[in-house]
N, C-alpha and C positions, 0 to 999 in steps of 0.2 A: 483660461479655464473653460471647460466644456460643460454643456448642460445648463440647467437653470441657475439663476443667480444664487450664490451661497448665502445661507442665513447668517445673521450678524454673530451668532455664537460660534460660527466657524471662521470668522475673519482671522487673518494673521497666518494662514497656511503658508508654508514655504512656497516661494515663487517658482513657477514652472511646473508645478505638480498638477497633473490632470485631475479634475474633480467632476463627478457626475451626481446629479440629484434626480435622475430618472425615476419616476415613481414605481414603474414595473420592476426595474432592476432592484430598487430598495426592497420592495415587497418580497422579492425572491430570496432575500437573505433573512427575512423574518421567520421563515420556516423552511424546511427542506423535505425531501421525499421520505425521510425517516419518520416523519410525523412530529418531530420536535418543534415546538413553537416558542418564539421569543419576541423581542422587540424590533420593530423596523429600524434599520440604521438611519443615521442622519445624512450620510453621504458615502460615496465610494471614491477613494483617492487611489491614483495609480502612479506610483513613483517609477522612474526608469534607472535610477542609480542607487548605490548603497548610501551615498551621502544624503540623497533625498529621503531615504528610509530613516536615516539617523536624525535628520531635521524634523521629520514627522513625529518621531517618538518624543523628541524634545518638546515639540509644540503640544502634543497630547498630554504630556506631563504637566506642562505649564498651565494648561486649560482644563485638567482633569477630565479628559474625554477618552473613553476606552477605545482601543483599536482591536479589530478582529482580522488577523492575517489570513489571506487565501492566496493560493498560487495557480490553481487550475483555471484556465481561461473560460471554461464553460461547465455546465452541469451534465447530467443530474447530480446534485450534491445529496448524499443519501445516508449520512451517518450522524447528523446533528452536530458535527464538530466546527461548523462555521456559523452556528446560530448563537447569538449573544443573549444573555438574560436581561440586559438593559440596553438603552440607547447607546449606540456606538458608531464609529466610523469604520467602514470596511477598508482595510489596507490591501488592495489588490496588487499582487506582485507579478501578475501574468505578462506585463509589458517588459519585465527584465528577463529577456530570453536570449542572452548571448551564450554561445558555446565558446568558451574562452580558449580552450586548449584540448586537443586530442592527441594522444600519444600511443601509437601502435605497438611500440616496443614494450611499454609497461601496461598496456591494455587499460588505459586510464583516460577519463574525460574530466574537464573542469567546467561546470555549467552554472547558470543562474536559475532561480526558482521557477521562472516562467517557461523553461524548456520542456516540451512534451516528448513522449516516446517516439512518435513519427519523425519529429524534427531531429532528435538525437540519433536515431538510427540512420537517417539520411547522411548525417555528418560522419558517423562511424564507419559506414560501409566501405569507403575508399581506403580505410586503414585496416581492412580485414576483421573488423569488429562489429558487434551488435550489442544492444543493451540487454541486461538482465531485466526480466519483466515479471510482474504478477501474472496470475492465470489469464486475466483479461483486464486490460486498461483502456478506457475510452480515449478517443483521439485527442481530446482536450486536457487529459490528465497530466499534471505536473510530475516529472520524474522525481524531483526532490520531495514533493509532498507525499508521494507514495511510500518512499523509503524512510522519510522522517516519521511516518505513521507506522513503520515496521511492517509494511505489507510484505509477506514473504515472496521471494522470487522462485521460479520453478526449476532451478538447477541446483539441487541441494549438494551435489558433488563438488560444487565450487563455492559453497558457503562455509566459511571458516569460523565465523563469529556471528552473534545475533545482530550486530550492527551492520553487517555487510548488506549491500555493496557500497555503503557510504564510507568515506575516509575522512580527510581533513575538511574543515568548514571555516567560513567567516561568518561570525554571529554578531548581530547587534542586540545586546541584552535589553531587558525591559527598563534598565536604568540609563540607557543610552550609550553605554560603553561598547567599544569595538573589541571583539575577542576573536582570536584565532586558535583553532585546535590542531593537535598533531603536528605534522611537518608543515602545515600552513602557517605555523608560528615562527618560522625562520625570519631573521632580520631582513627588512626590505619589503617592498610590495610584492604581490603575487606575480605581476608581470616581470619585475626585476629577477625574481627567483627562477621563473621559467626561462628567462634569457640566459641565466647562469647554468642552466641545466638541472636545477633542483626541481623535483617533482613532489607534489603534495600527496605522497603515497600512504602515509600513516595517519590514523585517526586518533591514536592515544597520545596525550601530551598537551601542553608542555609537562615534562617530568612524569609524574605518576597520575596527573589529572586525566579525566576522560569526560569533559563536559558535553562532548558531542553525544555520548550515550544518554546523558540526562535530558538533552533536548529531544531526543527521539521519543515519540510517544506522548509528548507534552501538548500536542494539538495547538501549538502556537502560543501557549500561555507563559513561556519563560523567555523566549528570544526569537529573533527572526534570522534565518539563514539567508545570506545574500549571495553566496556562492559556495559550492562544495565540490570536492573531487569524488568521482564515482567509478568503481571498478566495472569493467566491461568484459564481455565474453568474446573470445576468439572464435571466429567462424570456422568450423572444422572443414577439412577437405572432403570428407565423406560423412553422410548422415543418413540413417535409416530409422524412421519412426515406426513404432510397433504398439499394438494393443495386447495387453495380457489380461484375460478376463476370467471371472469365476462368479458363482452365485453366492459366495460368502466372502467376507473381506479378509478372513484369517489367512487363506492361502496367499493372497496378494501381499499381506504384511510380510510373510516369510520371504517372498520373492524380492520385495523392496529391500529388506535388510540384506539379502545376499548381494543385490546390486550395489547398494550404498557402500558396502565394505570395499568395493573396487574403485571408489572415487570416480563415478561416471562424469563425463563432461557434458552430457546432454540433459534435456528436461526429464523430470521424473515426478509424477503426481498420481494420486488416486482420486477417482470420482465415482459417484453412483450413477445409475442410468439416467436419473433425472438431470444431474448436473451436465453430463455429456450432451444430453438432448438440448439443454439450454444453449450450449455453444453453437449448435447447428440449426436450431429452429429459427424460422424467419418471423414467426408470430407466436404469441403466448399460447394460442389454442393448438399449436403444433407440438408442444413440449410433451404432453401426455402420450400422443400418438407415437412419437419417436422413442420415448422412454420405454414403451411396452415392447419395442422390437430389439432392445438391447439387453445384454447380460446385466445382472444386478449390480456388479462392481467391475470397474475397469482400472488397470494401471496403464498409464501412458508413459512410454520410455523411448528415448532416442539413443540408439547406438551410434557412436561418432568415433572418427579417427582423424589424426593429423595427416599432413601430406607426406610423411615418410612411413613406409611399410603399411600403407593404408589398407590394402587388401588383406594382409595377414592380421592387422588389428581388428578389422571388422569380422573376419572369420572366427577368431578365437572368442570374441565377445558374444557373437551370436550362438556359438556352441555352448558357451557357459550359460547364457540365458535359456536356451532350450533345455539344458540339464536342470536349471533351477525350476523351470516350469513343470517338467515331468515330475520332480520330487514333490512339488506342491500341489499337483493335480490341476494346474491352471492352463488355459488355452492361450497360444500365441498366434497372432495373425496381423496382417497389415490393413485389415478392414473388418468392420462389424456391420453387417447388412449394407446399407447405402452409405455408411460413414467410413471414409478412408483416412487412415492414420496420417498421411502426408498433408491432409487438409487442416489438421489441427493448428499447426503454426500459422498457416495462411489466415485462418479465422482469428487467431490471437493478434497477429500483426495488423490485420484490417482494423481492429479496434472498434468494431461496430457495437452499438448498444445492444445489450441482451434483450430478448423479446419481452422480458418482464419489466422493461423500463419505458414502455409506451405510455401514452397519455391516460389510458384506462386502467393501468395496473400499478400496484405498489409492491415494494419488497422490503423485507426485514432480514437483517443478518445477525447471526450469533456466532461469535468467534472465541475459541479458547485454545489453550496450549495443553499438550499432553505427550507422553511417549507413544510411539507407534504401537508397542505391545499392549498399551492401555486402551487402545481404541475400541475393542469389543465391549469393554466394561462401560466406557463413556457412551457408546452408541446404544448399548443395552439399557442404559438408564433413562432414555427418552421416553416420554409418555406414549401410549398406544397411538398408532397411526402416524407418528412423526417421521419414521424412517421412510414411509411411502410418500409423504407429503413434501418433505424438505429436499432441496438440491444440496448435495453434500460434496465437499472438496476437502481432501486431506493433503496438506503440503508438508512434506518432511523438510527440515532445515538443519543446518550445521551437520551435514553428512548423516542425517537421520537420528542425531542425538535427541531431538525433539521434533514435534510436528504441530502445525496449526490445523485445527478442525473447524471448518467454516460451514454453517448450515444457512441456507437461503430459503426464505418462505416468500412466495408470490401469491397475490390475491387481487381481486378487483377493489376499487376504492369503496364499494359498498360493504365490503368485508374487512375494512381496515381494523376495526376493533378486535375481530377474531384473530387477525394476523399478528397484532400486537400481543395478544394473550399467548399465542403459540410461541412467539419468540421469548417472552418472559418465562413461560413454563419450561421451555427447552433449556434456557440459561440456568434456571434454578436446578434442574435435574442434573445438568453437566457439572455445576458447582458441587453438588452433593456427591457426585461420583469421583471427585478429584480433579476436575478441569481447573486450569489456571487462567484467569482473565487478566490480560495485560493491555487490552485495547477496549476500554469501555465505551459503548455507544448506545444511543436511544434505541429501543425503549427499556433496556435492562441495565443502563449504565450505573445505576445505584447498587446493584447487586454485589460487585466486588468489595465495595466499601462497607456494606452491611456486615460482611463477614469479619471485618477488622476495622471497627470505627476509629481506632486510634491513628490509622494510616492517613486519614484526611488531615489531621493536625500536623503530622510530619511533613506532608506535601505542602501545606500552607507555609511552613517555615522555609522550604525550598523556594517556593514562589516568592516569599519576602526577600530572599537572598538575591535572586536574579531580577525581580520586578517589584521593587519595594513600594511603588505607588499603585500597584494593581491595575496598570494600564492595559496589559495585553489579555485578550480573550476572557472577559469576566464570565464566570460560571462554566469554566472549562470542565467537560466530563472527565478528562484525565486527572483532574485534581479533586474529584468528588463533588463538583458543583452542579451535577445533573438535576434537572427539574422536569 
């Protein structure tokens, strides 16, 4: 065991599991950069195999010790979903970082929870693949954690379901049972099925069940995923990134709808000037300066083509795009001032921390779902000054059937209270305008449950089904336990 001696109340841990009681590391889980505060954990345990995870759950149940699962190997942790409301043991899965299988034919990878985006992309590249990503993922971010939290990825033309890009999973439920979803439930082990040529391509199943969808968004409160298959993106033969800009968001919504009807294979997302500036600023004080030089709204789009008739495919897509832009009165270019469209993916894949994540700054996020054509109403509901203050990212999903609206507020630590109020006020306004909140985070996590108090009781019943002893993530925001 690593670190200081384990206290007597933690004796009996499974052999071979790494344990840390480092005070600084423990204190780092008592609160996070969202401002949510809880109890310092007793220890951090780091299993390396699914069997060790299962043994730890059995140990926790026998000793009535809560477990808080985490997968990313480093912070900043910024949404309050790894903070426990009582003393617990952190179940750190970041040492489980095997890439079990990559299949270039099916554009599929099977990975463990500790695998990060840079690690996955390095393994995918020889197969002509790359990962689907959220807008920005820090280098230490767990791929499975991102998509179990339903973070939308930036290629809506390849999003067929709200559960994408996750497919089959191996789950250890809170009652210690091993469960496989979808085509991961075929008889035999994962390795045996891969050897036979069976691929865990489907997430739904066995039969009509879809427990993987239930696990998504639960913030680790129902079960622990120890491997999952994940769909990947084929790297196109040709790719041209472009900016489409306007001073109002409405023309860009029209262009986005026109593009999404054609099932585009590249990235597509909308941002305001402040959000785009945050991608390119090297320090927080540069954000305002860069934002003032940009159009109010920008749609980023990648025109892409496969290796057959690539020139013809690029030509007709660009012609269609120019026609869409002309009808909407939007401007199309490959650069905006000093910002070049081809640098966007470079910035994303570098995975550097945003300038608002330095030691002197804090950030608060407000996330809701709505239809693209409802965005003007949602944004119009915000209190005065919020449109200028917030960094705004709109990510269409499932071919544009819906979209996530994300508002990010940054401030110095001296203004933390004001930043909290801004986030709560924005969330309340969006809820009143019809925004749907599926990812509750501090400091507004109680808002979705206040609108329907009965839902917390129903979620408690679900929790009791999967985790009857209440071992996993006590006080989970996803179940109405926010404080």
